[in-house]
C-alpha positions as MATLAB code, in Angstrom:
seq = 'MKIGLQTWGTDGDFFPFLALAVALKAAGHQVIIAYTSIDGKDYSNHPQTEGIELIKADGGLPRPQNTNPYAIAAKPGSFREYTKLLKLFFDPFSEAMYTASEKLCMQSDMVIGHAVCHTLLTASQKHNVPRISLVLTPLIVKSKYVSPVGINLGPTINSILWAIGGFVATQTWFKTANKIREREGLPRIKSLQKELFTSDLLTIVAASQFITSRPKDWTENIQMTGFLNLPNSGSEWRIPEDLKDFLEAGEPPVFMTFGSCMAFDLEASTKLLIEAAKLSGKRTIIQSDWERFPKPTNPEIYCIGSVPHSEIFPLCSVIVDHGGAGTTQTSLLSGKPSVVVAHGFDQSYWGDQLEKAEVADKTLLRRNTTPKNLSKAVLKILSSNSFELRAANLGNKMKNENGTQSIVKWISEQS';
ca = [
      94.341  112.472   83.158;
      93.543  108.759   82.972;
      95.597  106.885   85.560;
      95.834  103.120   86.045;
      96.973  101.509   89.301;
      97.913   97.883   89.879;
      98.625   96.042   93.112;
      98.975   92.521   94.492;
      98.846   91.030   97.983;
      96.556   91.438  101.010;
      94.615   94.365  102.521;
      97.890   96.082  103.366;
      98.773   96.139   99.657;
      95.325   97.134   98.377;
      94.213   99.937  100.681;
      97.207  102.264  100.116;
      96.429  102.059   96.391;
      92.763  102.728   97.069;
      93.709  105.740   99.209;
      95.765  107.120   96.340;
      92.987  106.365   93.853;
      90.422  108.226   95.984;
      92.723  111.259   96.161;
      93.372  111.169   92.413;
      89.654  110.924   91.688;
      88.972  113.884   93.983;
      91.560  115.859   92.004;
      89.616  115.206   88.794;
      91.503  112.245   87.346;
      89.883  109.100   85.924;
      91.165  106.083   87.850;
      91.258  102.309   87.336;
      92.649   99.834   89.895;
      93.665   96.299   88.953;
      94.244   94.109   92.005;
      95.154   90.524   92.802;
      94.172   89.415   96.306;
      96.155   86.445   97.610;
      93.403   85.723  100.134;
      90.670   85.868   97.492;
      88.978   89.119   98.561;
      86.609   91.080   96.359;
      86.764   94.814   97.066;
      84.030   95.840   94.643;
      81.543   96.543   97.436;
      83.883   98.735   99.470;
      82.110  102.118   99.842;
      85.143  104.163   98.802;
      85.524  102.424   95.435;
      82.533  104.339   94.060;
      83.505  106.088   90.841;
      86.685  104.018   90.508;
      86.803  101.147   88.025;
      88.070   97.900   89.572;
      89.630   94.938   87.789;
      89.989   91.743   89.807;
      93.102   90.335   88.143;
      93.123   86.716   89.247;
      91.759   85.006   86.132;
      89.068   83.380   88.265;
      91.707   81.140   89.834;
      91.150   80.236   93.498;
      93.831   81.137   95.998;
      96.166   78.259   96.858;
      94.240   75.959   99.175;
      95.444   74.987  102.642;
      98.439   77.293  102.254;
      99.280   79.990  104.778;
     101.665   82.610  103.328;
     102.650   83.540  106.869;
     103.653   79.986  107.761;
     106.343   79.498  105.119;
     109.229   77.576  106.672;
     111.749   80.388  106.422;
     112.946   83.344  108.467;
     110.477   86.262  108.226;
     111.706   88.806  105.710;
     114.297   86.443  104.268;
     115.134   85.802  100.620;
     113.921   82.228  100.959;
     110.559   83.280  102.414;
     109.895   85.750   99.615;
     110.974   83.263   96.954;
     108.401   80.769   98.191;
     105.714   83.437   98.473;
     106.168   84.486   94.850;
     106.143   80.907   93.610;
     102.931   80.058   95.461;
     100.972   83.309   95.354;
     102.288   85.393   92.457;
     103.380   83.171   89.575;
     100.010   81.387   89.150;
      98.310   84.755   88.573;
     100.945   86.291   86.281;
      99.053   85.812   83.015;
      95.834   87.240   84.467;
      97.813   90.138   85.901;
      99.443   90.793   82.540;
      96.048   90.881   80.819;
      94.953   93.508   83.362;
      98.249   95.390   82.943;
      97.719   95.645   79.210;
      94.185   96.930   79.698;
      95.463   99.594   82.103;
      98.178  100.710   79.713;
      95.858  100.851   76.699;
      93.384  103.023   78.636;
      95.733  105.214   80.709;
      98.046  108.193   80.278;
     100.122  107.047   83.255;
     100.303  103.899   85.404;
     101.334  103.365   89.022;
     102.341   99.865   90.088;
     103.136   97.942   93.231;
     106.906   97.482   93.232;
     106.662   93.738   92.497;
     104.141   94.011   89.628;
     106.465   93.050   86.778;
     103.484   92.652   84.457;
     102.809   96.392   84.604;
     106.449   97.167   83.853;
     106.271   94.955   80.744;
     102.947   96.351   79.548;
     104.057   99.963   80.134;
     107.178   99.407   78.035;
     105.258   97.635   75.287;
     102.651  100.426   75.054;
     105.058  103.271   75.884;
     103.123  104.496   78.935;
     104.943  106.299   81.813;
     105.162  104.111   84.946;
     105.579  105.097   88.590;
     106.688  102.516   91.167;
     104.914  102.502   94.537;
     106.995  100.936   97.322;
     105.292  100.016  100.592;
     108.459   98.945  102.427;
     111.573  101.183  102.283;
     113.856   98.180  102.740;
     113.524   97.056   99.108;
     115.028  100.300   97.752;
     118.805  100.013   97.661;
     121.032  102.220   99.803;
     124.637  101.685  100.795;
     123.707  103.011  104.232;
     121.120  100.269  104.806;
     121.882   96.559  104.870;
     119.616   94.205  102.895;
     120.156   91.540  105.570;
     119.141   93.709  108.528;
     122.610   94.098  110.093;
     124.347   97.300  109.007;
     127.905   96.364  108.082;
     128.968   99.707  106.655;
     128.623  101.247  103.169;
     131.179   99.025  101.420;
     129.912   95.674  102.704;
     126.289   96.792  102.358;
     126.898   97.651   98.694;
     128.455   94.244   98.062;
     125.494   92.519   99.712;
     123.038   94.553   97.613;
     124.915   93.599   94.447;
     124.958   89.894   95.309;
     121.341   89.888   96.479;
     120.207   91.817   93.429;
     121.894   89.400   91.050;
     120.483   86.306   92.769;
     116.991   87.814   93.039;
     116.967   88.778   89.376;
     117.956   85.247   88.397;
     115.503   83.588   90.803;
     112.375   85.700   91.118;
     109.821   86.339   88.392;
     111.087   83.874   85.826;
     107.610   84.144   84.332;
     108.306   87.856   83.815;
     111.025   87.138   81.306;
     108.883   84.521   79.562;
     106.184   87.149   79.050;
     108.748   89.734   77.960;
     110.299   87.384   75.425;
     106.854   86.633   74.030;
     106.176   90.368   73.724;
     109.517   91.049   72.029;
     111.060   92.888   74.982;
     114.531   92.333   76.494;
     114.904   90.322   79.694;
     114.964   92.119   83.024;
     118.603   92.543   83.981;
     118.111   94.192   87.375;
     114.951   94.044   89.479;
     116.278   96.882   91.618;
     116.928   99.296   88.739;
     114.125   98.301   86.385;
     111.188   97.061   88.488;
     111.378   98.056   92.140;
     112.269  101.634   91.222;
     111.330  103.887   88.317;
     113.429  106.618   86.716;
     110.255  108.705   86.458;
     109.235  108.477   90.133;
     109.522  105.929   92.912;
     107.067  106.560   95.738;
     108.123  105.182   99.127;
     104.928  105.225  101.180;
     106.482  105.496  104.628;
     106.903  108.162  107.278;
     110.211  109.965  107.683;
     109.484  110.023  111.405;
     109.651  106.226  111.588;
     112.430  105.537  109.115;
     114.774  108.197  107.793;
     115.427  108.764  104.100;
     118.888  107.431  103.124;
     121.065  110.275  101.878;
     122.173  108.398   98.748;
     118.655  108.051   97.317;
     118.291  110.053   94.114;
     115.629  112.719   93.535;
     113.345  110.318   91.670;
     112.891  108.415   94.964;
     110.494  110.281   97.228;
     109.326  109.326  100.729;
     105.788  110.653  101.001;
     104.438  109.314  104.280;
     101.825  106.571  104.549;
      98.822  106.600  102.229;
      95.647  107.030  104.276;
      92.078  106.387  103.233;
      89.804  109.288  104.214;
      87.018  108.476  106.644;
      84.139  106.764  104.886;
      80.816  108.563  104.546;
      79.122  105.770  106.496;
      80.691  106.576  109.856;
      81.131  103.817  112.396;
      79.042  104.060  115.541;
      80.343  102.557  118.752;
      78.018   99.759  119.978;
      76.348  100.401  123.326;
      77.809   97.267  124.908;
      81.315   98.315  123.839;
      80.702  101.776  125.284;
      79.673  100.133  128.557;
      82.797   97.946  128.514;
      85.086  100.934  127.946;
      83.464  102.936  130.731;
      83.645  100.056  133.210;
      87.392  100.281  133.858;
      90.846  101.258  132.663;
      91.513  101.565  128.895;
      91.790   98.045  127.471;
      94.514   96.379  125.446;
      93.517   95.865  121.803;
      94.610   92.640  120.091;
      94.475   91.935  116.357;
      96.552   90.119  113.749;
      94.754   91.842  110.880;
      94.535   89.920  107.628;
      96.921   87.288  109.045;
      94.078   85.971  111.228;
      92.175   84.478  108.302;
      94.959   82.046  107.456;
      95.181   80.543  110.970;
      92.010   81.638  112.703;
      91.648   79.040  115.449;
      95.254   79.022  116.656;
      95.601   82.803  116.508;
      92.337   83.476  118.310;
      93.210   80.979  121.051;
      96.626   82.610  121.469;
      95.118   86.048  121.939;
      92.452   84.822  124.359;
      94.942   82.962  126.560;
      97.412   85.884  126.518;
      94.638   88.254  127.555;
      93.675   85.987  130.450;
      97.286   85.639  131.631;
      97.874   89.380  131.520;
      94.899   90.008  133.779;
      94.163   93.145  131.745;
      90.903   94.223  130.192;
      91.202   93.357  126.503;
      89.380   93.812  123.196;
      90.118   90.966  120.763;
      89.364   91.298  117.080;
      88.568   88.049  115.281;
      85.948   86.353  113.138;
      83.568   85.466  115.948;
      81.077   83.915  113.563;
      83.583   81.123  113.000;
      85.014   80.866  116.511;
      83.206   80.708  119.891;
      83.480   83.800  122.071;
      85.087   83.465  125.511;
      82.824   84.123  128.474;
      85.454   86.070  130.439;
      83.883   89.467  131.353;
      87.291   91.146  131.012;
      87.429   90.277  127.294;
      85.322   92.080  124.699;
      84.989   90.354  121.332;
      84.808   92.515  118.231;
      84.720   91.852  114.504;
      85.261   94.333  111.701;
      86.017   97.779  113.138;
      87.878  100.874  111.887;
      91.148  100.858  113.817;
      91.413  104.639  113.642;
      88.225  104.864  115.732;
      88.952  102.206  118.343;
      92.738  102.470  118.903;
      92.602  105.896  120.619;
      90.307  104.373  123.261;
      92.818  101.659  124.184;
      96.113  101.456  126.084;
      98.335   99.141  124.028;
      97.958   97.697  120.536;
      98.992   94.075  120.013;
      99.250   93.487  116.271;
     101.103   91.756  113.449;
     103.263   94.715  112.425;
     101.547   95.498  109.128;
     102.425   98.931  107.727;
      98.865  100.232  107.970;
      98.294   99.016  111.521;
     101.692  100.353  112.568;
     100.763  103.778  111.292;
      97.280  103.754  112.814;
      98.601  102.817  116.253;
     101.085  105.701  116.162;
      98.558  108.235  114.863;
      96.410  107.129  117.812;
      99.343  107.810  120.142;
      99.520  104.218  121.349;
     102.518  101.916  121.936;
     102.612   98.469  120.379;
     103.496   94.860  120.932;
     104.367   93.480  117.500;
     103.933   89.778  116.727;
     105.439   89.531  113.240;
     104.076   86.734  111.053;
     106.284   87.283  108.015;
     107.711   89.471  105.242;
     107.988   93.191  106.080;
     106.311   92.911  109.492;
     109.592   92.310  111.337;
     110.972   95.432  109.662;
     108.130   97.607  110.965;
     108.400   96.022  114.396;
     112.104   96.851  114.459;
     111.396  100.484  113.502;
     108.935  100.789  116.397;
     111.486   99.261  118.766;
     114.131  101.766  117.608;
     111.647  104.578  118.215;
     111.088  103.140  121.717;
     107.349  102.875  121.244;
     107.467   99.052  121.296;
     109.624   96.410  122.899;
     111.469   93.663  121.036;
     109.463   92.205  118.144;
     108.001   88.751  118.754;
     107.850   86.179  115.953;
     104.509   84.437  115.545;
     106.029   80.955  115.359;
     107.704   81.450  118.760;
     104.940   83.383  120.494;
     103.124   81.802  123.421;
     100.388   83.199  125.659;
     103.016   83.577  128.373;
     105.570   85.646  126.476;
     102.864   87.707  124.775;
     101.204   88.597  128.087;
     104.628   89.397  129.532;
     105.316   91.803  126.650;
     101.985   93.547  127.195;
     102.641   93.987  130.920;
     106.111   95.401  130.221;
     104.667   98.123  127.981;
     102.001   98.931  130.558;
     104.538   99.087  133.393;
     105.823  102.471  132.221;
     104.023  105.435  130.702;
     107.174  106.386  128.760;
     106.149  104.138  125.850;
     102.820  105.937  125.474;
     104.393  109.378  125.833;
     106.847  108.646  123.017;
     104.089  107.148  120.856;
     101.931  110.245  121.350;
     104.832  112.526  120.429;
     105.641  110.524  117.304;
     101.978  110.384  116.281;
     101.640  114.159  116.558;
     104.545  114.626  114.161;
     103.076  112.149  111.674;
      99.708  113.920  111.608;
     101.231  116.654  109.478;
     102.098  114.200  106.691;
      99.748  113.669  103.751;
     101.202  111.075  101.411;
      98.342  110.992   98.935;
      98.292  114.756   98.441;
     102.056  114.823   97.904;
     101.683  112.331   95.062;
      98.646  114.077   93.574;
     100.576  117.363   93.545;
     103.517  115.764   91.732;
     101.229  114.175   89.120;
      99.350  117.438   88.604;
     102.654  119.180   87.886;
     103.379  116.634   85.146;
     100.035  117.006   83.358;
];
């Protein structure tokens, strides 16, 4: 079968799609991925894209200059924050994304799209190609048992809030979607929740049931598969000798990283992590772009650049991170507790899930985080081994999940 995938966002939005593409290719399918990177990345040289056609769907437009998507003046995860994100980082690329969507639909028997990719919905309807929706955050799929505002007010009030939010979002977000649809002779989108975010054919929720439970009012076309993991690359990472020496010189270190968020505020974020590490008095590995920022001379701090988290996390004690879905999963699979410093969007949600599972303390917000309160949070996690014991138990349960194979099996049954 020829299968087209389309995604938009940062690493956390691309790599789950690549993981699925790799699994589909291994099962004998022909795969194309169209992607739009809001931080301007080109994934064509990634070793695991071999044999998979890539379309960089940005029309050659540069990413918005001097704009940090994680510094939008709005509450993380709020309607206002997402509205601004879409206006700045989605709308300018809509036409290029639609061109890629049409190419996918003209060449594919089935398409799988990131839940916000309205261009793929439009192209799939125009060309009559079956579309699957891939959701990376469970919170955007409606349930009367889950509140869209984060505070569960009961099924009745939750349902009212979903209805109001859905109406406002449909009227506000993706106005360019309806312009494209009108041009293509298709009706306007009446409900983002029913038409775009979910699919009657299949809606994949790429999350673990051990972190967030499946609401009992979700219909059968909504399936929670577990996270989508890339298999280990053929070019295996080798631990540097100086890092090996650092690890053997004392207790397991704290690992600090803000993932793809670092690139948008490199200097301030790196300084924050360095100062927090010093205040904690704990041996620490800090991940940053050290070619652009001077390394500290403190012997208790090891500076590292690009590194596979699945290899390094098991060697550490606590993971300080931004709360991205992929990093959240990797820390748990490594059996390690977390300190989450949420920068925006779904990161607060994942931090809250870890807090509920008692493998992390209260989520910190990046705008309010100081070296002092970050170091304090690290020391609190390290003060009791109960956090690590719970993280190890949760990670062991998650190891039995295989999200990509679950999806491949479902697709194989349809072909």
